[in-house]
C-alpha positions, -999 to 999 in steps of 0.1 A, spaced: 0 0 0 28 24 9 45 17 -25 13 26 -43 11 59 -25 48 66 -33 42 59 -70 12 81 -71 31 109 -53 60 106 -78 36 107 -108 19 138 -94 52 156 -89 63 148 -124 29 159 -138 31 192 -119 67 199 -131 58 192 -168 27 215 -165 47 243 -149 74 240 -176 48 243 -204 34 275 -189 69 290 -188 80 280 -223 60 306 -243 74 334 -221 110 325 -232 101 330 -268 98 368 -264 125 386 -284 140 418 -273 146 442 -301 174 467 -297 175 499 -316 207 517 -328 217 547 -308 229 579 -325 246 610 -312 232 645 -316 256 664 -338 249 696 -318 248 687 -281 263 651 -281 233 635 -264 228 598 -274 192 588 -283 175 560 -302 177 564 -340 139 562 -343 135 593 -321 162 614 -338 159 638 -367 182 632 -396 194 661 -418 225 663 -441 237 629 -429 237 641 -393 214 631 -364 198 656 -340 178 653 -308 153 680 -319 144 705 -346 160 733 -326 194 717 -325 191 708 -362 184 745 -370 212 757 -347 237 733 -363 229 746 -398 236 782 -388 
């Protein structure tokens, strides 16, 4: 009788481990995308390329710095 309870307990533990592993597996598939960083030609601040303003092959953190750099 005690062997049967031991086997049932082992099966239950294995089942719970497999079930918890399946829940965690999709979370590991998330990919982190990194964006290139660029330097403002006027003030030197680094910012993501998608948030910068590009003019004349240079990157700027805002329109004010772009205009100040051109003058």
